[in-house]
Every structure is written in C-alpha cells, then in structure tokens.
C-alpha positions, 0 to 999 in steps of 0.5 A: 907162582910156583906149584909149592908156594901156592899149597905151601899155604895152609888155607890154600891148601884146606880151600882145595880139599873143600873144592876137592869134594865138588863144586863151591860157591865163595860165600860156601868156601869164606864160611869154612874158611873163616870158622878154622882160621879166622880170617876175613871174606876178601882174605878168603878171596885173595886165596880163592884168586892165587888158587884161580891164577896159578890154576889150581881152580876154575870158576864159573858165574852162576847167577850172582854166585861164583862156583870155585872148582879144582882144576886137576892139571896142577895137582898131576904135575905136583904127583909127577914130581913127587913121584921120584919120592915116593920110594922113600916111603913106599918102603916103609908103608910097605913095613907097615902094612907087613907089621900091622897084618902081623899083629892082626893075625897074632891077635886072632890067634890069641883070642882063638880058644883052638889056636895053640897059644890062645886063651881058654874059655873061662868057665864058671867054675874057673871064675869061682876059684 
C-alpha cells in the first residue's frame, strides 16, 4: 500500500498522532478512536494492522498487551517527497510571518504613549469632560 493511501484515511492519521506521543496499547488507541470516530475495536485493530504492515507502526508484546509505536521511516520518505512542494508554501509562510511581525509592531507603537502615533494616557479631567 502506498504511503499516501495509508495516510489518506483520517482514522489512521489520528492513530499516528496518538502514537507520536509515545507507545500506546491497542486498548488505549481503540478507546480514543472509538470515542472520536465511533468505530469498533475490531475496526481499529484493522487500521493498526494496516499501519503495521505498511511500516508506519511497530508493535511489541508486553505480557498480554500489545504496544504500538510510530516507525519514522515511511514518514521520512513522505517528508522527502514533500520537499519538492515546500517552496509553494514557504514563501507564503514567510510573508505571513512578515505581516504578523508588522501587525505586532504597529500594535505596540499604538499602545506606547511615547511613540508618534501612540495613544496618550487618559487623565481624570479628560474622562470627566
């Protein structure tokens, strides 16, 4: 199964998000996924199997429990593929960063009574007038 086929499913993406926080038992993953998506434990097990067989997740037994974790290998391959497209959003993110910095600077200047366009502090006499 191709990486984007695996990642195209919102349940599998959410499972990977859960596993990114650290190892999780199948039961813990099933509980969260059932609560958020309303799907059964056997359906969650199928998604875990797809993630495991496609290399996105690893599993290790611990007593009677099975602990799942993210395997970063396939995600690194996706990251390499996405590198070709980063230029499309990096310029926009840089422009957004500039606009946010400009807006923050304008707010600070507006609120600073010492700056040329800044608001001057109110006095009791001005409020009563």
